[in-house]
C-alpha positions as CSV (number, residue, x, y, z in Angstrom):
1,X,16.9,14.6,94.1
2,X,15.2,11.3,94.6
3,X,17.3,8.2,94.3
4,X,16.9,6.1,91.1
5,X,14.3,3.4,91.6
6,X,16.8,0.6,90.8
7,X,18.9,1.7,93.7
8,X,16.0,2.0,96.1
9,X,14.9,-1.5,95.1
10,X,18.4,-2.9,95.5
11,X,18.6,-1.3,98.9
12,X,15.4,-2.8,100.0
13,X,16.5,-6.2,98.7
14,X,19.9,-6.0,100.6
15,X,18.0,-5.0,103.8
16,X,15.9,-8.2,103.5
17,X,19.1,-10.3,103.0
18,X,20.9,-8.7,105.9
19,X,17.9,-8.7,108.3
20,X,18.2,-4.9,108.6
21,X,15.3,-2.5,108.8
22,X,15.4,-0.7,105.5
23,X,12.9,1.8,104.3
24,X,11.0,0.6,101.2
25,X,11.0,2.5,97.9
26,X,8.7,5.5,97.8
27,X,5.0,4.5,97.8
28,X,5.9,0.8,97.7
29,X,2.8,0.0,99.8
30,X,3.0,-3.0,102.2
31,X,5.9,-4.6,100.3
32,X,3.8,-5.7,97.4
33,X,5.2,-5.9,93.9
34,X,4.6,-2.8,91.8
35,X,1.4,-3.1,89.7
36,X,1.8,-3.6,85.9
37,X,1.0,-0.4,84.1
38,X,2.7,1.4,81.3
39,X,3.5,5.1,81.9
40,X,5.5,7.1,79.4
41,X,6.4,10.4,78.0
42,X,6.8,10.8,74.2
43,X,10.1,12.8,73.9
44,X,10.2,14.5,70.5
45,X,13.5,15.5,68.9
46,X,12.2,18.8,67.5
47,X,12.5,20.3,71.0
48,X,15.3,20.2,73.6
49,X,15.3,17.1,75.8
50,X,18.1,14.9,74.5
51,X,20.4,17.4,72.8
52,X,23.0,17.3,75.6
53,X,23.9,14.9,78.5
54,X,22.6,17.6,80.9
55,X,19.2,17.7,79.1
56,X,19.0,13.9,79.4
57,X,19.7,14.1,83.1
58,X,16.8,16.5,83.5
59,X,14.6,14.3,81.3
60,X,15.2,11.3,83.5
61,X,14.6,13.1,86.7
62,X,11.4,14.6,85.3
63,X,10.2,11.1,84.3
64,X,10.9,9.7,87.7
65,X,9.1,12.6,89.3
66,X,5.9,11.6,87.5
67,X,6.5,7.9,88.3
68,X,6.9,7.1,84.6
69,X,8.6,3.8,83.6
70,X,9.1,4.2,79.9
71,X,10.7,7.0,77.7
72,X,9.7,6.9,74.0
73,X,12.6,8.9,72.6
74,X,12.5,10.1,69.0
75,X,15.6,8.6,67.4
76,X,15.0,8.4,63.6
77,X,13.1,11.7,63.1
78,X,13.0,12.3,59.3
79,X,15.5,9.6,58.2
80,X,18.1,11.5,60.3
81,X,19.2,9.7,63.5
82,X,19.8,11.1,67.0
83,X,22.4,8.4,67.3
84,X,25.8,7.6,65.8
85,X,25.7,3.9,65.0
86,X,22.6,3.1,62.8
87,X,21.9,2.9,59.1
88,X,20.3,6.4,59.2
89,X,22.8,9.3,59.0
90,X,23.5,11.4,62.1
91,X,21.1,14.3,62.4
92,X,22.0,17.9,61.5
93,X,20.1,19.2,64.6
94,X,22.0,21.3,67.1
95,X,23.0,18.4,69.4
96,X,26.3,18.2,71.3
97,X,29.1,17.3,68.9
98,X,30.5,13.8,68.5
99,X,31.3,11.5,70.2
100,X,28.0,12.4,71.9
101,X,25.3,9.9,71.0
102,X,21.9,11.0,72.2
103,X,20.3,7.5,72.1
104,X,23.2,5.9,73.9
105,X,23.1,8.6,76.6
106,X,19.4,8.2,77.2
107,X,19.9,4.4,77.5
108,X,22.8,4.9,79.9
109,X,21.1,7.3,82.2
110,X,17.6,5.9,81.8
111,X,18.6,2.3,82.5
112,X,20.6,3.4,85.6
113,X,17.4,5.0,86.9
114,X,15.2,1.9,86.1
115,X,13.5,3.4,83.1
116,X,12.9,1.5,79.8
117,X,14.0,3.3,76.7
118,X,12.1,2.8,73.4
119,X,13.6,4.2,70.2
120,X,10.9,6.2,68.3
121,X,11.3,5.8,64.6
122,X,9.3,7.8,62.0
123,X,8.7,5.3,59.2
124,X,7.3,7.1,56.2
125,X,8.2,10.8,56.7
126,X,11.2,11.5,54.5
127,X,12.1,15.2,55.2
128,X,10.3,18.4,56.2
129,X,12.6,21.3,55.4
130,X,13.5,23.5,52.4
131,X,17.1,23.0,53.3
132,X,18.2,19.5,52.3
133,X,20.1,17.3,54.8
134,X,23.9,17.6,54.8
135,X,24.6,13.9,54.5
136,X,24.8,12.7,50.9
137,X,23.6,9.3,52.1
138,X,20.3,10.7,53.5
139,X,17.3,9.2,51.8
140,X,16.0,12.7,50.7
141,X,19.3,13.3,48.8
142,X,19.5,9.8,47.2
143,X,15.8,9.0,46.7
144,X,13.9,12.3,46.9
145,X,13.1,15.0,44.4
146,X,16.4,14.7,42.6
147,X,16.1,11.0,41.9
148,X,14.6,9.4,38.8
149,X,13.0,6.1,37.9
150,X,13.0,3.4,40.5
151,X,15.4,5.4,42.6
152,X,12.6,7.9,43.4
153,X,10.9,6.7,46.6
154,X,8.6,9.7,47.1
155,X,5.0,9.0,47.8
156,X,2.7,10.8,45.4
157,X,-0.9,11.8,45.2
158,X,-3.3,11.0,42.4
159,X,-2.9,14.5,41.0
160,X,0.9,14.1,40.8
161,X,1.7,16.2,44.0
162,X,4.6,14.9,45.9
163,X,5.5,17.6,48.4
164,X,3.2,19.2,50.9
165,X,4.9,22.4,51.7
166,X,8.4,21.1,52.6
167,X,7.1,17.7,53.7
168,X,8.2,14.7,51.7
169,X,7.0,11.1,52.3
170,X,8.2,7.6,51.4
171,X,5.8,5.3,49.6
172,X,5.5,2.0,51.6
173,X,4.6,0.2,48.3
174,X,8.2,0.8,47.0
175,X,10.2,-2.4,47.7
176,X,13.6,-0.6,47.9
177,X,12.2,1.8,50.5
178,X,10.8,-1.0,52.5
179,X,14.1,-2.8,52.5
180,X,15.8,0.4,53.8
181,X,13.2,0.9,56.6
182,X,13.6,-2.7,57.8
183,X,17.4,-2.5,57.8
184,X,17.3,0.9,59.5
185,X,15.1,-0.5,62.4
186,X,17.2,-3.6,62.7
187,X,20.4,-1.5,62.9
188,X,19.1,0.3,65.9
189,X,18.2,-3.0,67.6
190,X,21.6,-4.5,66.8
191,X,23.7,-1.6,68.0
192,X,21.8,-0.2,71.0
193,X,20.5,-1.8,74.2
194,X,16.9,-0.5,73.6
195,X,14.0,-2.0,75.3
196,X,11.7,-1.4,72.4
197,X,11.2,0.3,69.0
198,X,8.2,2.6,68.6
199,X,7.0,3.1,65.0
200,X,5.4,6.4,64.1
201,X,3.8,7.4,60.8
202,X,3.5,3.8,59.7
203,X,0.7,4.7,57.4
204,X,-0.1,6.9,54.4
205,X,0.0,10.7,54.7
206,X,-2.8,13.0,55.7
207,X,-4.4,15.5,53.4
208,X,-6.7,13.4,51.3
209,X,-9.7,14.8,49.6
210,X,-12.2,12.8,51.7
211,X,-12.2,10.8,54.9
212,X,-13.2,7.6,53.0
213,X,-10.1,6.9,51.0
214,X,-6.5,8.0,50.5
215,X,-5.2,10.1,47.6
216,X,-1.7,8.8,48.2
217,X,0.3,5.9,47.0
218,X,0.9,6.8,43.4
219,X,4.6,6.3,43.2
220,X,5.2,4.9,39.7
221,X,6.8,1.7,41.1
222,X,3.9,1.1,43.5
223,X,1.3,1.6,40.7
224,X,3.1,-0.8,38.4
225,X,3.2,-3.5,41.2
226,X,-0.5,-3.1,41.7
227,X,-1.1,-3.5,38.0
228,X,1.0,-6.6,37.8
229,X,-0.8,-8.1,40.8
230,X,-4.2,-7.5,39.5
231,X,-3.7,-7.8,35.7
232,X,-5.0,-4.3,35.3
233,X,-3.6,-1.6,33.0
234,X,-5.5,1.4,34.4
235,X,-4.3,3.8,37.0
236,X,-6.8,3.2,39.8
237,X,-8.9,6.0,41.4
238,X,-8.2,6.8,45.0
239,X,-11.7,5.4,45.8
240,X,-11.0,2.1,44.2
241,X,-11.6,-0.6,46.9
242,X,-9.1,-3.0,45.5
243,X,-6.5,-0.3,45.3
244,X,-7.2,0.8,48.9
245,X,-6.9,-2.8,50.1
246,X,-3.6,-3.3,48.2
247,X,-2.1,-0.1,49.7
248,X,-3.3,-1.0,53.2
249,X,-1.7,-4.5,52.8
250,X,1.6,-2.8,51.9
251,X,1.7,-1.1,55.3
252,X,0.6,-4.4,57.1
253,X,3.3,-6.3,55.3
254,X,5.9,-3.7,56.3
255,X,4.8,-4.0,59.9
256,X,5.0,-7.8,59.7
257,X,8.5,-7.7,58.2
258,X,9.7,-5.2,60.9
259,X,8.1,-7.4,63.7
260,X,9.8,-10.5,62.5
261,X,13.0,-8.7,61.7
262,X,13.2,-7.3,65.3
263,X,12.4,-10.8,66.6
264,X,15.3,-12.2,64.7
265,X,17.7,-9.5,65.9
266,X,16.6,-9.6,69.6
267,X,13.3,-11.4,70.6
268,X,13.3,-9.4,73.9
269,X,12.8,-6.1,72.2
270,X,9.2,-4.8,72.2
271,X,7.6,-3.4,69.0
272,X,5.1,-0.6,69.6
273,X,3.5,1.9,67.3
274,X,1.7,5.3,67.5
275,X,-1.9,4.6,66.4
276,X,-4.2,7.1,64.6
277,X,-7.6,7.8,66.3
278,X,-9.0,10.4,64.0
279,X,-12.6,11.5,64.5
280,X,-15.2,9.4,66.3
281,X,-14.6,5.8,67.4
282,X,-15.6,2.6,65.5
283,X,-18.7,2.1,67.5
284,X,-20.0,5.5,66.4
285,X,-19.2,5.3,62.6
286,X,-20.2,1.8,61.7
287,X,-17.3,-0.3,62.8
288,X,-13.5,-0.4,62.5
289,X,-13.4,-0.5,58.7
290,X,-15.4,2.7,58.6
291,X,-13.0,4.7,60.7
292,X,-10.7,7.3,59.2
293,X,-7.8,5.3,60.5
294,X,-8.6,2.3,58.4
295,X,-10.1,4.0,55.4
296,X,-8.2,7.3,55.0
297,X,-4.7,6.7,56.2
298,X,-4.8,2.9,55.6
299,X,-3.5,1.9,59.0
300,X,-5.0,-1.4,60.3
301,X,-3.6,-1.3,63.8
302,X,-6.5,-3.3,65.1
303,X,-5.7,-6.1,62.7
304,X,-2.0,-6.0,63.7
305,X,-3.1,-6.6,67.3
306,X,-5.2,-9.5,66.1
307,X,-2.4,-11.1,64.2
308,X,0.1,-10.4,67.0
309,X,2.6,-8.5,64.8
310,X,2.4,-5.5,67.2
311,X,3.2,-6.0,70.9
312,X,1.9,-2.6,72.1
313,X,-0.3,-0.1,70.3
314,X,0.1,3.4,71.8
315,X,-2.9,5.3,70.6
316,X,-2.5,9.0,69.7
317,X,-5.8,9.8,71.4
318,X,-5.3,13.5,70.9
319,X,-8.6,15.2,71.9
320,X,-9.5,18.4,73.8
321,X,-11.2,17.5,77.0
322,X,-12.8,20.9,77.2
323,X,-14.5,20.4,73.8
324,X,-17.7,18.2,74.3
325,X,-17.5,16.6,70.9
326,X,-13.8,15.8,71.2
327,X,-14.3,14.5,74.8
328,X,-16.8,12.1,73.3
329,X,-14.3,11.0,70.7
330,X,-11.8,10.4,73.5
331,X,-14.2,8.2,75.4
332,X,-15.2,6.2,72.3
333,X,-11.6,5.4,71.3
334,X,-10.7,4.7,75.0
335,X,-13.4,2.1,75.1
336,X,-12.4,0.5,71.8
337,X,-8.7,0.2,72.5
338,X,-9.4,-1.3,76.0
339,X,-11.7,-3.9,74.5
340,X,-9.5,-4.7,71.4
341,X,-6.2,-5.7,73.0
342,X,-6.7,-9.4,72.8
343,X,-3.5,-11.1,73.9
344,X,-1.5,-7.9,73.3
345,X,-1.6,-4.4,74.9
346,X,-3.0,-1.0,74.1
347,X,-1.8,2.2,75.8
348,X,-4.0,5.3,75.9
349,X,-2.0,8.3,74.7
350,X,-3.7,11.7,75.4
351,X,-2.4,15.1,74.1
352,X,-1.1,17.0,77.1
353,X,-0.4,20.0,74.8
354,X,-4.0,20.4,73.9
355,X,-5.3,20.5,77.5
356,X,-4.6,22.2,80.8
357,X,-3.3,20.0,83.7
358,X,-6.8,19.6,85.2
359,X,-8.2,18.3,81.9
360,X,-5.2,16.0,81.4
361,X,-5.8,14.5,84.9
362,X,-9.4,13.9,83.9
363,X,-8.4,12.2,80.7
364,X,-5.8,10.1,82.5
365,X,-8.5,8.8,85.0
366,X,-10.8,8.0,82.1
367,X,-7.9,6.3,80.1
368,X,-7.4,3.9,83.0
369,X,-11.0,3.3,83.8
370,X,-12.4,-0.1,82.9
371,X,-14.6,-0.3,79.8
372,X,-18.3,-1.4,80.0
373,X,-16.9,-4.9,79.3
374,X,-14.5,-4.7,82.2
375,X,-11.3,-4.3,80.2
376,X,-8.6,-1.7,81.0
377,X,-6.0,-0.2,78.9
378,X,-2.4,-1.3,79.5
379,X,-1.4,2.2,80.5
380,X,-0.9,5.8,79.6
381,X,1.5,7.9,77.5
382,X,1.6,11.7,77.5
383,X,2.3,13.7,74.4
384,X,4.6,15.3,75.1
385,X,7.5,15.9,77.4
386,X,8.2,19.2,75.7
387,X,4.6,20.3,75.7
388,X,3.1,19.2,79.1
389,X,0.0,21.4,78.8
390,X,-1.6,24.0,76.6
391,X,-0.4,26.6,79.0
392,X,3.3,25.7,78.6
393,X,3.9,28.6,76.1
394,X,2.6,31.1,78.6
395,X,4.0,29.7,81.8
396,X,7.0,27.6,80.6
397,X,7.2,23.8,80.2
398,X,9.0,23.3,83.5
399,X,6.3,25.1,85.5
400,X,3.5,23.1,83.8
401,X,5.4,19.9,84.1
402,X,5.7,20.4,87.8
403,X,1.9,21.0,88.0
404,X,1.4,17.7,86.2
405,X,3.6,16.0,88.7
406,X,1.6,17.4,91.5
407,X,-1.7,16.4,89.9
408,X,-0.6,12.9,89.0
409,X,1.4,11.8,92.0
410,X,0.4,13.9,95.1
411,X,-2.5,13.0,97.3
412,X,-4.1,9.7,98.4
413,X,-6.2,9.3,95.2
414,X,-3.5,10.5,92.7
415,X,-3.4,8.0,89.8
416,X,0.4,7.7,89.7
417,X,1.0,8.0,93.5
418,X,2.6,4.6,93.5
419,X,5.3,3.3,91.2
420,X,4.4,0.7,88.5
421,X,6.2,-1.8,86.4
422,X,6.0,-2.0,82.6
423,X,3.6,-4.9,81.6
424,X,5.4,-8.0,80.6
425,X,5.2,-9.8,77.2
426,X,4.6,-13.5,77.9
427,X,4.4,-14.2,74.2
428,X,8.0,-13.2,74.0
429,X,9.4,-14.3,77.3
430,X,7.6,-17.7,77.3
431,X,6.5,-18.2,73.7
432,X,4.0,-20.9,72.8
433,X,4.5,-20.5,69.0
434,X,7.1,-19.7,66.4
435,X,7.5,-17.9,63.1
436,X,8.5,-18.6,59.5
437,X,10.3,-16.3,57.0
438,X,12.0,-16.7,53.7
439,X,12.4,-15.3,50.2
440,X,11.4,-16.2,46.7
441,X,14.0,-15.3,44.1
442,X,14.6,-16.0,40.4
443,X,17.9,-17.2,39.0
444,X,20.0,-14.1,38.7
445,X,18.6,-12.7,42.0
446,X,15.4,-11.0,40.9
447,X,12.5,-11.2,43.4
448,X,9.2,-13.0,42.9
449,X,6.7,-10.4,44.0
450,X,3.2,-10.9,45.3
451,X,3.2,-14.6,45.1
452,X,0.7,-16.4,47.4
453,X,2.3,-19.0,49.8
454,X,0.2,-21.5,51.7
455,X,1.5,-22.9,55.0
456,X,-0.3,-26.2,55.8
457,X,0.4,-28.3,58.8
458,X,1.8,-31.8,58.4
459,X,2.0,-32.4,62.2
460,X,0.8,-30.4,65.1
461,X,-2.4,-28.5,65.5
462,X,-1.6,-25.5,63.3
463,X,-3.9,-23.8,60.8
464,X,-3.6,-23.4,57.1
465,X,-2.5,-19.9,56.3
466,X,-1.8,-17.9,53.2
467,X,0.6,-14.9,52.9
468,X,2.0,-13.0,49.9
469,X,5.6,-12.3,49.2
470,X,6.6,-8.6,49.0
471,X,8.4,-6.6,46.4
472,X,11.8,-8.1,47.4
473,X,10.4,-11.6,47.5
474,X,10.3,-11.7,51.3
475,X,7.5,-13.5,53.1
476,X,6.7,-14.1,56.7
477,X,4.2,-16.0,58.9
478,X,4.0,-14.8,62.5
479,X,2.9,-16.9,65.6
480,X,2.6,-20.3,64.1
481,X,1.8,-23.3,66.3
482,X,4.8,-25.6,66.7
483,X,4.9,-28.4,64.2
484,X,6.0,-29.5,60.7
485,X,4.5,-27.6,57.8
486,X,4.4,-27.8,54.0
487,X,5.0,-24.4,52.4
488,X,3.7,-24.1,48.9
489,X,4.1,-21.1,46.6
490,X,1.5,-20.5,43.9
491,X,4.0,-19.7,41.1
492,X,2.9,-17.4,38.3
493,X,2.7,-18.6,34.7
494,X,6.1,-18.9,33.1
495,X,8.0,-19.6,36.4
496,X,9.1,-23.1,37.5
497,X,11.0,-24.6,40.4
498,X,10.6,-26.4,43.7
499,X,6.8,-26.9,44.2
500,X,7.1,-26.9,48.0
501,X,9.4,-27.1,51.0
502,X,9.0,-28.4,54.5
503,X,9.6,-26.2,57.6
504,X,9.7,-27.1,61.3
505,X,8.4,-24.5,63.7
506,X,9.6,-24.4,67.3
507,X,8.6,-22.3,70.2
508,X,10.2,-18.9,70.0
509,X,12.1,-19.8,66.9
510,X,12.2,-18.3,63.4
511,X,12.2,-21.1,60.9
512,X,13.9,-20.2,57.6
513,X,12.1,-21.6,54.6
514,X,14.6,-22.2,51.8
515,X,13.6,-22.4,48.1
516,X,16.2,-22.9,45.4
517,X,16.1,-20.0,42.8
518,X,13.2,-20.3,40.5
519,X,13.5,-20.3,36.7
520,X,11.6,-18.3,34.1
521,X,10.4,-20.3,31.2
522,X,10.4,-18.5,27.8
């Protein structure tokens, strides 16, 4: 068994202090610092990997063997938690009995070995079994098929369908569901020493009738909110452009709220997400807005990078290297993500389970190759630890995982021959800007929904920005230049109150904009 990398690094440091001749860590080169490159396994919770402390020990050793530096560990799977101390109820899966806490154990063993641990949270997938969860507090039991009225959070298709087989989804246009999601993520950050939170399924579901729009989003509460925002009385068609934009904005607002909520809870914690890359890349279909990602599942992850409300996009670039058309798709998306990182990071995430080890090695080399513009992805994430190759069913995961280790780390030209450090986040560790959050509420506590707010600089070099409040009245502005700003809501007819407030933005801070409760005029 190789020694944990933190111990080998410590030993090397002590040797320098004591003047002793100490062997450097494995593949440390000529004493140079490890290069910055993200390397991770996705560790799903539908398969063994974190069910017992012994499985966690094996997982950590396997990650070290491939010179990984991050574990993306599925924590909130279907609103059930592989943890004991979060808002989500403890999972019914066959994990070791309490007091065993899978997330806490992965953090304990992973950190001791020098690995970062990121809690993987499925955002909009409610449940996927004909047997309901045991906990009466589970969202499926409280807000699923048995709930009525506004208590029903289920996403719904235009034809009224809510369940796809046993799969149930949450509608991101439902304010109460959004509140729960944000509180659930914050509860993990508050109670666990995680290095990051990884959002999965932060989008609308698959299974639409075309690739140009989504058939989902027809929860009664969501449709009513859209009608109030637009003054319309009809139920929009799935192809309605305004309806698509509105639904897409619900996902973006949810991401913005999670991002700023995580920043408030612990600004050191990285927010990442699993990005859809369906079909051919933007350069082949007419641009980003013509992709299935943007149009069909309403996930604007390129826009989130631009706004800076996502630290790291981990693309689910799941393509078969042995299929020429899919290999082309892989190349197109690899080029786009490398070129669209801006001041943030994009990690290329191939599907190990769809490829043999040789094809996965080929995809890894391409994933880390500079684009035509000279840009390189921030790193690599393999999906998944449980399925290390398409031959795992025949040969066993451990055998195929060992083949992957040999291919990726052995030999002079092996891409992961040397260890690497997780890329830093200077926008978090040395911020140049700050943020603004707040709520708009009526007397009596009711929210002011979908109210435009304009943030205009009074001092400093900031820009004029407009954002909308969400269904709970929350609003947020991310990455605002330091200075003093006037924040002005455009109140709807029949509502009066403070016309504006002043906020002071500081580097790294979250300024709280406070408005007295507004009053409805008869």
